[in-house]
C-alpha beads as a LAMMPS data file, in Angstrom:
LAMMPS data file: protein, C-alpha beads

461 atoms
460 bonds

1 atom types
1 bond types

-500.0 500.0 xlo xhi
-500.0 500.0 ylo yhi
-500.0 500.0 zlo zhi

Masses

1 110.0

Atoms # bond

1 1 1 38.571 -140.306 39.301
2 1 1 39.480 -141.544 42.005
3 1 1 39.428 -140.731 45.376
4 1 1 42.305 -139.472 47.338
5 1 1 41.481 -142.351 49.766
6 1 1 41.452 -145.105 47.121
7 1 1 44.889 -143.566 46.087
8 1 1 47.682 -146.603 46.277
9 1 1 51.316 -145.260 45.424
10 1 1 54.795 -145.503 47.545
11 1 1 56.685 -143.330 48.720
12 1 1 60.544 -143.611 48.785
13 1 1 63.081 -140.876 50.294
14 1 1 63.554 -140.121 45.968
15 1 1 59.925 -140.852 44.612
16 1 1 56.530 -141.510 44.890
17 1 1 55.791 -144.584 42.527
18 1 1 52.122 -145.551 42.118
19 1 1 51.085 -149.792 42.446
20 1 1 49.778 -150.791 39.507
21 1 1 48.087 -153.858 38.693
22 1 1 48.998 -156.105 36.382
23 1 1 45.812 -156.071 33.858
24 1 1 46.731 -159.769 33.102
25 1 1 46.559 -160.789 36.508
26 1 1 43.668 -162.981 36.281
27 1 1 42.149 -162.698 40.105
28 1 1 41.860 -158.738 38.968
29 1 1 40.133 -159.707 35.108
30 1 1 37.644 -161.171 37.516
31 1 1 36.441 -158.628 40.181
32 1 1 36.281 -156.704 37.018
33 1 1 34.363 -158.806 35.396
34 1 1 32.106 -158.930 38.003
35 1 1 31.379 -155.743 39.025
36 1 1 30.958 -155.118 35.811
37 1 1 28.053 -157.809 36.215
38 1 1 26.834 -156.351 39.039
39 1 1 26.881 -152.361 37.125
40 1 1 24.553 -154.098 34.325
41 1 1 22.199 -155.649 37.301
42 1 1 21.137 -152.625 38.961
43 1 1 19.970 -150.845 35.502
44 1 1 16.834 -148.928 37.328
45 1 1 17.693 -149.683 41.007
46 1 1 18.686 -147.582 43.247
47 1 1 22.600 -146.174 43.811
48 1 1 21.780 -147.505 47.822
49 1 1 21.138 -151.013 46.598
50 1 1 24.192 -150.700 44.310
51 1 1 26.343 -149.370 47.237
52 1 1 25.374 -152.603 49.356
53 1 1 25.537 -154.892 46.728
54 1 1 29.087 -153.494 46.136
55 1 1 30.249 -153.154 49.689
56 1 1 28.882 -156.933 50.009
57 1 1 31.189 -158.803 47.158
58 1 1 33.267 -160.217 48.321
59 1 1 35.936 -161.251 45.728
60 1 1 38.768 -163.340 47.112
61 1 1 42.602 -163.178 46.566
62 1 1 41.348 -158.870 45.905
63 1 1 42.289 -156.610 48.218
64 1 1 39.664 -154.151 49.435
65 1 1 40.747 -151.088 48.188
66 1 1 41.619 -151.903 44.230
67 1 1 37.804 -153.584 44.424
68 1 1 36.767 -150.294 45.811
69 1 1 39.061 -148.005 43.451
70 1 1 37.442 -150.098 40.285
71 1 1 33.475 -149.775 41.922
72 1 1 34.430 -145.689 42.327
73 1 1 36.003 -146.223 37.980
74 1 1 32.250 -148.085 36.871
75 1 1 30.699 -145.030 39.094
76 1 1 31.989 -142.223 36.823
77 1 1 30.341 -143.616 33.908
78 1 1 27.369 -143.348 35.102
79 1 1 24.203 -141.868 35.918
80 1 1 21.700 -141.407 38.499
81 1 1 18.577 -139.767 37.764
82 1 1 15.159 -138.615 39.842
83 1 1 12.547 -140.851 38.795
84 1 1 9.186 -140.218 40.640
85 1 1 5.485 -138.850 38.149
86 1 1 5.398 -135.954 40.606
87 1 1 8.213 -133.659 42.091
88 1 1 9.357 -135.259 45.037
89 1 1 9.169 -132.200 47.319
90 1 1 6.344 -131.811 46.293
91 1 1 4.789 -134.869 47.380
92 1 1 5.961 -134.187 50.902
93 1 1 4.237 -130.435 50.491
94 1 1 1.478 -132.579 49.990
95 1 1 2.114 -135.155 53.026
96 1 1 3.194 -132.967 55.567
97 1 1 0.044 -130.866 54.874
98 1 1 -2.441 -133.901 55.102
99 1 1 -0.774 -134.946 58.323
100 1 1 -0.745 -131.514 59.661
101 1 1 -4.526 -131.968 59.998
102 1 1 -4.878 -135.360 60.984
103 1 1 -1.604 -135.905 63.517
104 1 1 -2.376 -133.830 66.596
105 1 1 0.794 -134.076 68.331
106 1 1 0.595 -135.797 71.125
107 1 1 3.340 -137.252 73.896
108 1 1 2.206 -141.276 73.239
109 1 1 1.578 -142.319 69.446
110 1 1 -1.470 -143.627 69.472
111 1 1 -2.798 -147.681 67.418
112 1 1 -4.667 -145.692 64.889
113 1 1 -1.248 -143.519 63.502
114 1 1 -1.189 -146.674 60.875
115 1 1 -4.162 -146.431 59.771
116 1 1 -3.978 -142.449 59.412
117 1 1 -1.028 -142.962 57.610
118 1 1 -1.863 -144.499 55.235
119 1 1 -5.314 -143.112 54.507
120 1 1 -2.672 -139.430 54.158
121 1 1 -0.629 -141.318 51.521
122 1 1 -3.807 -142.074 49.854
123 1 1 -4.810 -139.040 49.956
124 1 1 -2.049 -136.796 48.397
125 1 1 -1.856 -139.766 46.015
126 1 1 -5.224 -139.646 44.992
127 1 1 -4.194 -136.081 44.373
128 1 1 -1.808 -135.466 42.821
129 1 1 -3.372 -138.571 40.356
130 1 1 -0.651 -141.324 41.221
131 1 1 -0.397 -144.652 42.681
132 1 1 -0.553 -144.987 46.018
133 1 1 3.962 -146.733 45.695
134 1 1 4.598 -143.833 43.714
135 1 1 3.756 -142.074 45.794
136 1 1 5.149 -143.341 49.027
137 1 1 8.027 -144.233 46.805
138 1 1 8.716 -140.707 45.110
139 1 1 8.867 -139.074 48.366
140 1 1 12.473 -139.255 48.475
141 1 1 13.409 -140.409 45.429
142 1 1 15.748 -137.055 45.525
143 1 1 18.015 -138.061 47.810
144 1 1 20.807 -139.590 46.809
145 1 1 21.000 -142.596 47.593
146 1 1 17.749 -143.402 46.080
147 1 1 17.995 -141.897 42.545
148 1 1 18.178 -144.597 39.625
149 1 1 21.317 -146.077 38.060
150 1 1 20.028 -145.155 34.127
151 1 1 23.140 -145.448 31.840
152 1 1 26.295 -146.650 32.257
153 1 1 29.742 -146.016 29.562
154 1 1 29.214 -142.940 27.786
155 1 1 30.757 -140.167 29.596
156 1 1 31.497 -135.947 28.299
157 1 1 34.148 -133.357 29.155
158 1 1 31.928 -132.172 31.415
159 1 1 30.979 -135.400 33.362
160 1 1 35.144 -135.654 33.453
161 1 1 35.373 -132.907 36.036
162 1 1 32.502 -132.467 37.985
163 1 1 34.196 -136.184 39.230
164 1 1 37.027 -134.358 40.398
165 1 1 38.265 -134.677 44.379
166 1 1 37.487 -131.700 46.989
167 1 1 40.392 -131.662 49.679
168 1 1 38.520 -134.081 52.097
169 1 1 38.814 -136.967 49.391
170 1 1 35.166 -136.555 47.998
171 1 1 33.534 -135.717 45.495
172 1 1 33.514 -132.077 44.716
173 1 1 31.604 -129.949 43.152
174 1 1 34.152 -127.768 40.930
175 1 1 33.899 -128.263 37.478
176 1 1 36.884 -128.134 35.322
177 1 1 34.938 -127.455 32.585
178 1 1 33.809 -124.142 33.525
179 1 1 36.424 -123.097 34.947
180 1 1 38.276 -123.797 30.733
181 1 1 35.060 -122.434 29.218
182 1 1 34.944 -125.585 27.496
183 1 1 31.339 -126.872 27.016
184 1 1 30.271 -130.121 27.343
185 1 1 32.468 -132.213 24.064
186 1 1 31.981 -135.723 24.540
187 1 1 34.991 -137.578 25.029
188 1 1 35.341 -141.384 22.962
189 1 1 32.614 -143.249 23.346
190 1 1 33.629 -145.870 26.774
191 1 1 32.887 -149.090 26.419
192 1 1 33.049 -150.777 29.991
193 1 1 35.284 -154.125 29.315
194 1 1 37.562 -156.008 31.611
195 1 1 40.409 -154.669 29.734
196 1 1 39.449 -150.830 30.044
197 1 1 38.810 -151.174 33.134
198 1 1 42.752 -152.124 34.617
199 1 1 43.930 -149.953 32.270
200 1 1 41.805 -146.713 33.374
201 1 1 42.466 -148.001 36.252
202 1 1 46.087 -148.001 36.399
203 1 1 46.186 -144.938 34.650
204 1 1 43.442 -142.798 37.784
205 1 1 46.589 -144.408 40.126
206 1 1 49.525 -141.876 38.609
207 1 1 46.293 -139.615 38.139
208 1 1 45.870 -139.618 41.533
209 1 1 49.604 -138.911 42.440
210 1 1 49.416 -135.500 40.411
211 1 1 46.986 -134.012 43.249
212 1 1 49.571 -132.703 45.399
213 1 1 51.814 -132.110 42.209
214 1 1 53.851 -128.153 42.959
215 1 1 55.029 -129.075 38.342
216 1 1 54.904 -130.869 35.908
217 1 1 57.824 -131.571 33.187
218 1 1 56.249 -133.212 29.699
219 1 1 58.524 -134.083 26.477
220 1 1 56.778 -135.457 23.981
221 1 1 57.966 -136.134 21.010
222 1 1 54.617 -136.609 18.255
223 1 1 50.856 -135.365 18.394
224 1 1 52.483 -132.126 20.062
225 1 1 48.710 -129.901 18.242
226 1 1 46.463 -132.743 20.216
227 1 1 48.126 -133.094 23.742
228 1 1 48.650 -129.233 23.710
229 1 1 44.934 -128.943 23.150
230 1 1 44.464 -130.244 26.546
231 1 1 47.297 -128.568 28.093
232 1 1 44.637 -125.090 26.970
233 1 1 41.063 -127.144 27.761
234 1 1 41.831 -127.715 30.721
235 1 1 43.275 -124.227 31.769
236 1 1 47.030 -125.623 32.523
237 1 1 49.473 -122.673 32.949
238 1 1 52.207 -123.414 30.520
239 1 1 55.860 -122.680 29.245
240 1 1 56.594 -124.526 26.289
241 1 1 60.073 -125.369 24.228
242 1 1 61.857 -126.864 21.548
243 1 1 63.736 -129.919 22.247
244 1 1 66.041 -132.834 19.409
245 1 1 65.569 -136.337 19.427
246 1 1 67.607 -136.166 22.507
247 1 1 64.959 -134.297 24.789
248 1 1 67.641 -130.907 25.455
249 1 1 66.369 -127.240 24.526
250 1 1 67.515 -126.251 21.300
251 1 1 67.544 -123.005 19.707
252 1 1 64.925 -122.752 17.843
253 1 1 61.819 -124.081 16.351
254 1 1 63.860 -125.445 13.232
255 1 1 66.098 -127.498 14.816
256 1 1 62.975 -128.943 17.336
257 1 1 61.874 -133.033 16.877
258 1 1 59.600 -132.428 19.859
259 1 1 58.661 -129.698 22.661
260 1 1 59.201 -129.470 26.466
261 1 1 56.462 -128.313 28.121
262 1 1 56.823 -126.748 31.900
263 1 1 53.093 -126.711 33.956
264 1 1 52.754 -125.174 36.933
265 1 1 50.989 -126.972 39.739
266 1 1 48.822 -126.316 42.125
267 1 1 50.809 -125.320 45.098
268 1 1 52.883 -123.107 43.107
269 1 1 49.397 -120.602 43.089
270 1 1 46.640 -121.784 45.084
271 1 1 47.956 -122.446 48.875
272 1 1 46.191 -125.365 49.974
273 1 1 44.091 -125.775 46.963
274 1 1 43.818 -128.959 45.531
275 1 1 41.973 -127.753 42.635
276 1 1 44.885 -126.770 39.781
277 1 1 45.798 -130.561 40.801
278 1 1 42.465 -131.808 39.679
279 1 1 43.147 -130.032 36.360
280 1 1 47.129 -131.763 36.118
281 1 1 44.830 -134.825 36.468
282 1 1 42.455 -134.983 33.742
283 1 1 45.449 -133.643 31.371
284 1 1 47.438 -137.123 32.367
285 1 1 45.861 -139.335 30.166
286 1 1 45.990 -136.894 27.196
287 1 1 50.593 -138.023 26.792
288 1 1 49.420 -142.308 25.807
289 1 1 48.145 -140.591 23.066
290 1 1 52.035 -139.982 21.983
291 1 1 53.273 -143.194 21.248
292 1 1 56.217 -140.836 22.557
293 1 1 56.162 -139.064 25.390
294 1 1 58.307 -138.279 29.180
295 1 1 56.765 -136.602 32.462
296 1 1 58.031 -135.764 35.397
297 1 1 56.546 -133.899 38.594
298 1 1 57.107 -133.013 42.186
299 1 1 55.178 -134.127 44.258
300 1 1 54.637 -132.224 47.601
301 1 1 54.538 -134.812 50.606
302 1 1 55.224 -132.745 53.521
303 1 1 53.337 -129.425 53.235
304 1 1 54.945 -127.916 56.242
305 1 1 58.401 -128.844 55.856
306 1 1 57.545 -128.349 51.531
307 1 1 59.240 -131.428 50.818
308 1 1 58.819 -132.796 47.050
309 1 1 59.318 -135.737 46.020
310 1 1 60.231 -137.108 41.969
311 1 1 57.229 -138.652 40.350
312 1 1 57.973 -140.695 36.849
313 1 1 56.502 -141.943 33.800
314 1 1 56.655 -142.244 30.271
315 1 1 55.109 -144.740 27.278
316 1 1 57.245 -147.891 28.578
317 1 1 54.911 -147.944 31.963
318 1 1 51.994 -148.718 29.661
319 1 1 49.531 -147.279 30.277
320 1 1 46.582 -146.481 27.983
321 1 1 44.013 -143.785 27.644
322 1 1 40.568 -142.886 27.246
323 1 1 40.698 -139.612 25.849
324 1 1 39.834 -139.371 22.180
325 1 1 42.574 -138.529 19.795
326 1 1 40.789 -135.582 17.572
327 1 1 41.355 -132.031 18.143
328 1 1 39.635 -129.667 20.736
329 1 1 38.787 -127.082 21.686
330 1 1 40.171 -124.070 23.840
331 1 1 36.196 -122.373 24.686
332 1 1 33.262 -122.160 23.014
333 1 1 34.246 -119.107 21.267
334 1 1 36.740 -121.150 19.573
335 1 1 34.493 -124.103 18.945
336 1 1 31.120 -121.202 17.832
337 1 1 33.541 -119.677 14.978
338 1 1 34.693 -123.013 14.066
339 1 1 30.870 -123.952 13.699
340 1 1 30.078 -120.816 11.447
341 1 1 32.327 -121.319 9.729
342 1 1 31.756 -124.241 7.888
343 1 1 27.818 -122.898 7.543
344 1 1 29.053 -120.149 6.087
345 1 1 30.347 -119.651 1.922
346 1 1 34.253 -119.236 1.400
347 1 1 36.364 -120.166 -0.357
348 1 1 38.645 -119.725 3.388
349 1 1 39.571 -122.532 5.386
350 1 1 39.826 -123.190 8.634
351 1 1 42.398 -125.003 10.296
352 1 1 42.924 -125.986 13.301
353 1 1 46.619 -125.566 15.553
354 1 1 48.138 -126.001 12.776
355 1 1 51.542 -123.534 13.864
356 1 1 54.027 -123.132 16.334
357 1 1 55.396 -119.502 16.296
358 1 1 58.888 -119.650 17.452
359 1 1 59.369 -117.505 20.637
360 1 1 64.141 -118.120 20.860
361 1 1 63.464 -119.422 24.697
362 1 1 59.486 -120.126 24.379
363 1 1 57.359 -120.691 22.071
364 1 1 53.731 -120.567 20.428
365 1 1 50.693 -122.436 19.191
366 1 1 48.041 -120.185 17.540
367 1 1 44.524 -121.567 17.505
368 1 1 43.535 -121.439 14.098
369 1 1 45.017 -120.764 10.345
370 1 1 43.271 -119.406 7.713
371 1 1 44.287 -120.864 4.215
372 1 1 43.098 -120.115 0.933
373 1 1 43.146 -122.079 -2.617
374 1 1 45.322 -119.658 -3.899
375 1 1 48.034 -120.285 -0.767
376 1 1 47.352 -117.501 0.417
377 1 1 47.532 -118.674 4.558
378 1 1 46.688 -116.611 7.968
379 1 1 47.206 -117.506 11.447
380 1 1 44.191 -116.548 13.833
381 1 1 45.067 -116.392 17.700
382 1 1 41.928 -116.446 19.476
383 1 1 42.118 -114.155 23.397
384 1 1 39.372 -114.772 25.104
385 1 1 38.706 -114.839 29.150
386 1 1 41.835 -114.893 30.712
387 1 1 42.843 -114.518 33.996
388 1 1 45.274 -110.900 34.640
389 1 1 48.434 -112.825 34.469
390 1 1 48.120 -115.240 32.407
391 1 1 47.096 -111.753 30.258
392 1 1 50.325 -110.254 30.733
393 1 1 52.124 -112.859 29.523
394 1 1 49.601 -113.633 27.074
395 1 1 50.542 -110.130 25.616
396 1 1 54.137 -110.742 25.802
397 1 1 54.422 -113.313 23.595
398 1 1 52.156 -111.726 21.183
399 1 1 54.446 -108.772 20.981
400 1 1 57.157 -111.354 19.839
401 1 1 55.329 -113.300 16.902
402 1 1 57.798 -111.785 14.278
403 1 1 54.994 -112.150 11.635
404 1 1 52.773 -110.309 9.215
405 1 1 50.335 -112.494 8.790
406 1 1 49.418 -113.287 11.966
407 1 1 45.648 -111.572 12.962
408 1 1 43.650 -111.762 16.197
409 1 1 40.458 -112.154 17.897
410 1 1 40.379 -110.232 21.077
411 1 1 37.415 -109.781 23.622
412 1 1 35.629 -106.829 24.645
413 1 1 35.134 -107.926 28.250
414 1 1 40.032 -107.860 28.896
415 1 1 40.906 -105.071 29.829
416 1 1 43.441 -103.710 27.538
417 1 1 43.960 -102.038 24.675
418 1 1 45.160 -102.541 20.535
419 1 1 48.783 -100.844 22.047
420 1 1 49.107 -103.970 23.689
421 1 1 49.333 -106.128 21.036
422 1 1 52.785 -104.357 19.528
423 1 1 53.260 -104.787 15.623
424 1 1 49.699 -106.810 15.798
425 1 1 47.905 -103.655 16.814
426 1 1 46.907 -103.176 13.563
427 1 1 45.384 -106.703 12.791
428 1 1 42.570 -106.570 15.743
429 1 1 39.485 -107.958 15.869
430 1 1 37.375 -107.457 18.784
431 1 1 34.337 -109.231 19.472
432 1 1 31.320 -109.156 22.593
433 1 1 30.668 -112.911 22.781
434 1 1 30.842 -114.172 19.206
435 1 1 33.300 -114.189 16.008
436 1 1 31.329 -113.557 13.122
437 1 1 33.004 -115.240 10.374
438 1 1 33.136 -112.490 7.709
439 1 1 34.798 -110.566 10.041
440 1 1 37.964 -112.729 10.208
441 1 1 37.749 -113.090 6.429
442 1 1 37.760 -110.007 6.031
443 1 1 40.890 -109.568 7.795
444 1 1 42.134 -112.733 6.422
445 1 1 42.050 -111.130 2.510
446 1 1 43.783 -107.824 3.957
447 1 1 47.005 -109.852 5.807
448 1 1 47.118 -112.975 4.538
449 1 1 50.555 -114.426 2.900
450 1 1 51.757 -116.154 0.106
451 1 1 54.688 -117.337 1.764
452 1 1 55.152 -120.133 4.343
453 1 1 56.079 -117.720 7.906
454 1 1 59.654 -117.931 8.564
455 1 1 59.564 -118.390 11.143
456 1 1 56.464 -121.442 12.073
457 1 1 56.760 -124.929 11.654
458 1 1 54.560 -127.523 10.767
459 1 1 53.604 -129.977 13.034
460 1 1 51.745 -133.485 13.015
461 1 1 48.412 -133.388 14.562

Bonds

1 1 1 2
2 1 2 3
3 1 3 4
4 1 4 5
5 1 5 6
6 1 6 7
7 1 7 8
8 1 8 9
9 1 9 10
10 1 10 11
11 1 11 12
12 1 12 13
13 1 13 14
14 1 14 15
15 1 15 16
16 1 16 17
17 1 17 18
18 1 18 19
19 1 19 20
20 1 20 21
21 1 21 22
22 1 22 23
23 1 23 24
24 1 24 25
25 1 25 26
26 1 26 27
27 1 27 28
28 1 28 29
29 1 29 30
30 1 30 31
31 1 31 32
32 1 32 33
33 1 33 34
34 1 34 35
35 1 35 36
36 1 36 37
37 1 37 38
38 1 38 39
39 1 39 40
40 1 40 41
41 1 41 42
42 1 42 43
43 1 43 44
44 1 44 45
45 1 45 46
46 1 46 47
47 1 47 48
48 1 48 49
49 1 49 50
50 1 50 51
51 1 51 52
52 1 52 53
53 1 53 54
54 1 54 55
55 1 55 56
56 1 56 57
57 1 57 58
58 1 58 59
59 1 59 60
60 1 60 61
61 1 61 62
62 1 62 63
63 1 63 64
64 1 64 65
65 1 65 66
66 1 66 67
67 1 67 68
68 1 68 69
69 1 69 70
70 1 70 71
71 1 71 72
72 1 72 73
73 1 73 74
74 1 74 75
75 1 75 76
76 1 76 77
77 1 77 78
78 1 78 79
79 1 79 80
80 1 80 81
81 1 81 82
82 1 82 83
83 1 83 84
84 1 84 85
85 1 85 86
86 1 86 87
87 1 87 88
88 1 88 89
89 1 89 90
90 1 90 91
91 1 91 92
92 1 92 93
93 1 93 94
94 1 94 95
95 1 95 96
96 1 96 97
97 1 97 98
98 1 98 99
99 1 99 100
100 1 100 101
101 1 101 102
102 1 102 103
103 1 103 104
104 1 104 105
105 1 105 106
106 1 106 107
107 1 107 108
108 1 108 109
109 1 109 110
110 1 110 111
111 1 111 112
112 1 112 113
113 1 113 114
114 1 114 115
115 1 115 116
116 1 116 117
117 1 117 118
118 1 118 119
119 1 119 120
120 1 120 121
121 1 121 122
122 1 122 123
123 1 123 124
124 1 124 125
125 1 125 126
126 1 126 127
127 1 127 128
128 1 128 129
129 1 129 130
130 1 130 131
131 1 131 132
132 1 132 133
133 1 133 134
134 1 134 135
135 1 135 136
136 1 136 137
137 1 137 138
138 1 138 139
139 1 139 140
140 1 140 141
141 1 141 142
142 1 142 143
143 1 143 144
144 1 144 145
145 1 145 146
146 1 146 147
147 1 147 148
148 1 148 149
149 1 149 150
150 1 150 151
151 1 151 152
152 1 152 153
153 1 153 154
154 1 154 155
155 1 155 156
156 1 156 157
157 1 157 158
158 1 158 159
159 1 159 160
160 1 160 161
161 1 161 162
162 1 162 163
163 1 163 164
164 1 164 165
165 1 165 166
166 1 166 167
167 1 167 168
168 1 168 169
169 1 169 170
170 1 170 171
171 1 171 172
172 1 172 173
173 1 173 174
174 1 174 175
175 1 175 176
176 1 176 177
177 1 177 178
178 1 178 179
179 1 179 180
180 1 180 181
181 1 181 182
182 1 182 183
183 1 183 184
184 1 184 185
185 1 185 186
186 1 186 187
187 1 187 188
188 1 188 189
189 1 189 190
190 1 190 191
191 1 191 192
192 1 192 193
193 1 193 194
194 1 194 195
195 1 195 196
196 1 196 197
197 1 197 198
198 1 198 199
199 1 199 200
200 1 200 201
201 1 201 202
202 1 202 203
203 1 203 204
204 1 204 205
205 1 205 206
206 1 206 207
207 1 207 208
208 1 208 209
209 1 209 210
210 1 210 211
211 1 211 212
212 1 212 213
213 1 213 214
214 1 214 215
215 1 215 216
216 1 216 217
217 1 217 218
218 1 218 219
219 1 219 220
220 1 220 221
221 1 221 222
222 1 222 223
223 1 223 224
224 1 224 225
225 1 225 226
226 1 226 227
227 1 227 228
228 1 228 229
229 1 229 230
230 1 230 231
231 1 231 232
232 1 232 233
233 1 233 234
234 1 234 235
235 1 235 236
236 1 236 237
237 1 237 238
238 1 238 239
239 1 239 240
240 1 240 241
241 1 241 242
242 1 242 243
243 1 243 244
244 1 244 245
245 1 245 246
246 1 246 247
247 1 247 248
248 1 248 249
249 1 249 250
250 1 250 251
251 1 251 252
252 1 252 253
253 1 253 254
254 1 254 255
255 1 255 256
256 1 256 257
257 1 257 258
258 1 258 259
259 1 259 260
260 1 260 261
261 1 261 262
262 1 262 263
263 1 263 264
264 1 264 265
265 1 265 266
266 1 266 267
267 1 267 268
268 1 268 269
269 1 269 270
270 1 270 271
271 1 271 272
272 1 272 273
273 1 273 274
274 1 274 275
275 1 275 276
276 1 276 277
277 1 277 278
278 1 278 279
279 1 279 280
280 1 280 281
281 1 281 282
282 1 282 283
283 1 283 284
284 1 284 285
285 1 285 286
286 1 286 287
287 1 287 288
288 1 288 289
289 1 289 290
290 1 290 291
291 1 291 292
292 1 292 293
293 1 293 294
294 1 294 295
295 1 295 296
296 1 296 297
297 1 297 298
298 1 298 299
299 1 299 300
300 1 300 301
301 1 301 302
302 1 302 303
303 1 303 304
304 1 304 305
305 1 305 306
306 1 306 307
307 1 307 308
308 1 308 309
309 1 309 310
310 1 310 311
311 1 311 312
312 1 312 313
313 1 313 314
314 1 314 315
315 1 315 316
316 1 316 317
317 1 317 318
318 1 318 319
319 1 319 320
320 1 320 321
321 1 321 322
322 1 322 323
323 1 323 324
324 1 324 325
325 1 325 326
326 1 326 327
327 1 327 328
328 1 328 329
329 1 329 330
330 1 330 331
331 1 331 332
332 1 332 333
333 1 333 334
334 1 334 335
335 1 335 336
336 1 336 337
337 1 337 338
338 1 338 339
339 1 339 340
340 1 340 341
341 1 341 342
342 1 342 343
343 1 343 344
344 1 344 345
345 1 345 346
346 1 346 347
347 1 347 348
348 1 348 349
349 1 349 350
350 1 350 351
351 1 351 352
352 1 352 353
353 1 353 354
354 1 354 355
355 1 355 356
356 1 356 357
357 1 357 358
358 1 358 359
359 1 359 360
360 1 360 361
361 1 361 362
362 1 362 363
363 1 363 364
364 1 364 365
365 1 365 366
366 1 366 367
367 1 367 368
368 1 368 369
369 1 369 370
370 1 370 371
371 1 371 372
372 1 372 373
373 1 373 374
374 1 374 375
375 1 375 376
376 1 376 377
377 1 377 378
378 1 378 379
379 1 379 380
380 1 380 381
381 1 381 382
382 1 382 383
383 1 383 384
384 1 384 385
385 1 385 386
386 1 386 387
387 1 387 388
388 1 388 389
389 1 389 390
390 1 390 391
391 1 391 392
392 1 392 393
393 1 393 394
394 1 394 395
395 1 395 396
396 1 396 397
397 1 397 398
398 1 398 399
399 1 399 400
400 1 400 401
401 1 401 402
402 1 402 403
403 1 403 404
404 1 404 405
405 1 405 406
406 1 406 407
407 1 407 408
408 1 408 409
409 1 409 410
410 1 410 411
411 1 411 412
412 1 412 413
413 1 413 414
414 1 414 415
415 1 415 416
416 1 416 417
417 1 417 418
418 1 418 419
419 1 419 420
420 1 420 421
421 1 421 422
422 1 422 423
423 1 423 424
424 1 424 425
425 1 425 426
426 1 426 427
427 1 427 428
428 1 428 429
429 1 429 430
430 1 430 431
431 1 431 432
432 1 432 433
433 1 433 434
434 1 434 435
435 1 435 436
436 1 436 437
437 1 437 438
438 1 438 439
439 1 439 440
440 1 440 441
441 1 441 442
442 1 442 443
443 1 443 444
444 1 444 445
445 1 445 446
446 1 446 447
447 1 447 448
448 1 448 449
449 1 449 450
450 1 450 451
451 1 451 452
452 1 452 453
453 1 453 454
454 1 454 455
455 1 455 456
456 1 456 457
457 1 457 458
458 1 458 459
459 1 459 460
460 1 460 461
């Protein structure tokens, strides 16, 4: 994503609007083309040399801030590594020890120092079995500017999260992946084309506005499972309501043409922190995966006065997603269960997020359905690692579920008991570190139902 200093938007008395560029504009296409060629030309070169080349790049008719923003997005797709035949710390240690033996501490340098320096480097290189050049370059190969560009093009969920924005507008070490418990499952492969870079830039401008969001409301009319799996992936606190074709809330999922979700923002949860805002910004690319969607967010523009402005987007804004539409998992526990299930010998099939429980004013989307060829079906919710506040909300929803085939897998690390799960108390499978397939199958054999649950509705994933 863009750092805060590279964001471009306009704020009026009513709204905040990102300053999108036209991907068909030839001046931007030329800029993107030159930048991609520059990055490719610096493969195996140092990060410092690449940064210098970007700073020296002059592109006619393109704002310098846009050039730096496009370059930032390309750098997000790169991998830089320490390239040295010996650990730089070990080279430094030996050089300093040998230099300490050869160099007396004096007030005035002497003409003999250059010769002695060469002797020191040569001696250390010989002792390590590397060349003189490798010794010289390897000494500080672990400094950020000396790292080498070794790969361009493929990102993972973990790396997207690591590229977050800190409070000072710099790259932050906060990992959304680690916060949500997700592993580094790979996002869709990225081909670095001019069209990809320019459309990615517009999406990044919109994401940057959300760093200061206090609340986001989304409405989607298709691909519900995909969207809500990303809501869960980024650990966003949410409430979901069924809506009709016009976006008005309706009484039950039986009448629903779509769903509205209210996502709480950073200012309402963690004052002065953008960590939650990064999660909301990370979530935004999930929306363009839908054919029809709307987003409205409250953006905090003056923290002292508490002033906010509206930020709206929908499917007509021409944004394109770089996320995969494939099914995602909310945690390693769920992913591992799915992987174990593929290797298990059972007639029961594990189906990902295929139901919606109607809870009246809200809905709940369970993690899995477990289906048998003879028509029996159970619905499984995994209750993993949640904050105490969110666990209370989760338990409240679970107690409202009215379905005899609803079963639960609950972590023993949570501070709760079976009684807190209401009518589902006798359908709880407790687990320590992972869920065993055949324990779930046994529970499904006991509680699966032939008939479709009256309170659920099939959704398009």
